[in-house]
C-alpha positions in Angstrom: 0.0 0.0 0.0 1.1 3.6 -0.7 0.0 6.4 1.6 0.2 9.9 0.3 -0.3 12.9 2.5 -0.4 16.6 1.5 1.6 18.8 3.9 2.2 22.6 4.0 4.8 23.9 1.6 8.4 24.8 2.4 7.6 28.5 1.6 4.7 28.4 4.2 6.8 26.5 6.8 10.1 28.2 6.6 13.3 27.0 8.3 13.6 23.4 9.6 11.4 22.1 6.8 13.4 18.9 6.3 12.9 17.9 10.0 9.2 18.8 9.7 8.9 16.5 6.6 10.8 13.7 8.4 8.4 13.9 11.3 5.4 14.0 9.0 6.8 10.8 7.3 7.1 9.0 10.6 3.5 10.1 11.5 2.3 8.8 8.2 4.1 5.5 8.8 2.3 5.2 12.2 -1.0 5.8 10.5 -0.3 3.2 7.8 0.8 0.6 10.5 -2.2 1.3 12.7 -4.5 0.6 9.7 -2.7 -2.5 8.3 -1.2 -4.0 11.4 -3.4 -2.9 14.3 -1.7 -5.3 16.7 1.8 -4.0 16.1 2.7 -1.1 18.4 5.0 1.3 16.6 7.2 3.7 18.5 9.3 6.2 16.5 12.3 5.0 18.5 11.8 1.5 16.9 13.0 2.8 13.5 16.7 1.9 13.0 19.1 2.4 10.2 20.7 -0.5 8.4 24.3 -0.8 7.1 23.8 1.7 4.3 21.3 3.9 6.1 18.1 2.2 5.0 15.5 2.5 7.7 13.9 -0.7 9.2 12.1 -1.9 12.2 13.4 -5.1 13.9 11.0 -8.0 14.2 8.3 -6.3 12.3 6.0 -8.2 9.9 6.3 -5.5 7.2 8.9 -3.4 5.3 8.5 0.3 4.7 10.0 3.3 3.0 9.3 7.0 3.2 9.9 9.9 0.9 9.0 13.6 0.9 9.2 16.6 -1.3 7.8 20.2 -1.1 4.2 19.8 -0.1 3.9 16.1 0.1 5.0 13.0 2.1 4.7 9.4 1.0 5.0 6.1 2.8 5.0 2.6 1.2 4.3 -0.5 3.2 4.8 -4.0 2.1 5.5 -7.6 3.3 8.6 -7.6 1.1 11.4 -5.0 0.5 10.0 -1.8 -1.0 11.4 1.6 -2.2 9.5 4.8 -2.8 10.5 8.3 -4.0 8.7 11.4 -4.6 9.7 14.7 -6.2 8.2 18.0 -7.3 8.6 18.3 -11.1 12.2 19.3 -11.5 14.0 21.2 -14.3 16.2 19.1 -16.5 19.8 19.2 -15.4 22.4 18.3 -18.1 25.0 17.6 -15.4 22.7 15.1 -13.6 21.8 13.5 -16.9 25.4 13.0 -17.9 26.2 11.5 -14.6 23.1 9.4 -13.9 21.1 8.7 -17.1 21.8 6.2 -19.8 22.2 7.4 -23.4 18.7 6.0 -24.3 17.1 7.8 -21.4 18.8 11.1 -22.4 17.7 10.6 -26.0 14.1 10.0 -24.8 14.1 13.0 -22.5 15.3 15.2 -25.4 12.6 13.9 -27.7 9.7 14.6 -25.2 7.6 17.7 -25.3 7.7 18.1 -21.5 11.3 17.3 -20.7 11.0 18.3 -17.0 8.3 15.8 -16.4 10.2 13.0 -18.1 13.4 13.9 -16.4 11.6 13.7 -13.0 9.8 10.5 -13.8 13.1 8.8 -14.6 14.8 10.3 -11.5 12.2 9.0 -9.1 12.2 5.5 -10.7 16.0 5.3 -10.1 15.7 6.6 -6.6 12.9 4.1 -5.7 15.2 1.3 -6.9 18.2 2.4 -4.8 15.9 2.9 -1.8 14.6 -0.6 -2.2 18.1 -2.0 -2.3 19.5 0.4 0.3 22.5 1.1 -2.0 21.8 4.8 -2.2 22.7 7.2 -5.0 26.3 5.8 -5.0 25.0 3.1 -7.3 25.8 3.4 -11.0 22.5 5.0 -11.9 23.3 4.8 -15.7 22.9 1.0 -15.4 19.5 1.5 -13.7 17.9 2.3 -17.0 14.2 2.6 -17.9 12.3 2.7 -21.2 9.3 4.9 -20.5 8.1 4.6 -24.1 7.7 0.9 -23.8 7.0 1.0 -20.0 9.9 -1.4 -19.2 12.6 -1.5 -16.6 16.2 -2.8 -16.6 15.2 -5.8 -14.5 12.4 -8.3 -15.0 12.6 -9.2 -11.3 11.2 -5.9 -10.2 7.9 -4.1 -10.6 7.5 -0.4 -10.7 4.4 1.7 -10.1 4.4 5.4 -10.9 1.9 8.2 -10.2 1.6 11.8 -11.1 -0.3 13.8 -8.5 -2.1 16.8 -9.9 0.8 17.3 -12.4 2.9 18.7 -9.5 4.5 15.6 -8.0 5.8 12.3 -9.3 5.7 9.3 -7.0 7.6 6.0 -7.9 7.5 2.7 -6.1 9.8 -0.2 -6.6 9.1 -3.7 -5.3 10.1 -7.3 -5.9 8.0 -9.0 -8.5 8.3 -10.8 -11.8 7.4 -8.0 -14.1 10.0 -5.6 -15.4 7.1 -3.3 -16.2 6.3 0.3 -15.2 2.6 1.1 -14.6 1.7 4.7 -14.7 -1.4 6.5 -13.4 -2.3 10.2 -13.2 -4.0 11.2 -10.0 -6.1 14.3 -9.7 -7.2 14.4 -6.1 -7.6 17.0 -3.5 -7.9 14.8 -0.5 -5.4 15.3 2.3 -4.7 11.6 2.5 -4.7 9.2 -0.5 -4.2 5.4 0.0 -3.3 3.3 -3.1 -3.3 -0.4 -3.4 -0.3 -1.3 -5.6 
């Protein structure tokens, strides 16, 4: 399940926004766990960091991942490893593309009418993968390549779900599964909390 919550913007909040977003993410995780695992008592102190910094909870019956961007926080909950990333639509960065995108991804971005959306979609897919593995952005992201035109991923042992929320944010989820496909849905919703079954 994916839980999406709207939060106030960085401009409205001011200094300390990252800490505020982190706390909102933990609060959203608590909400998700209470709904799906009502017998599991979650305390924020239970959240630990693994070898590469990936958060986990010892002896829990679930895996989780949290992400946030300006105005949004997202939590993914699953019985197997999962990664989630969200971003506000970002401007294309040639420097980031040269360092992190495959030649075919760069070619596809440059062929698209809305390059910024495509750039952001690909970035969140890559981030969701490294958050699933716990490897972080030190991974060779050029090898983590996606074909948005054919909705396929670099691995057929992973499944990717992607959402555009009100054309302002992109959310990508990576989970184990025999697929190699990328499903994409546009969401136009004004609710404060959105829950998606993936």
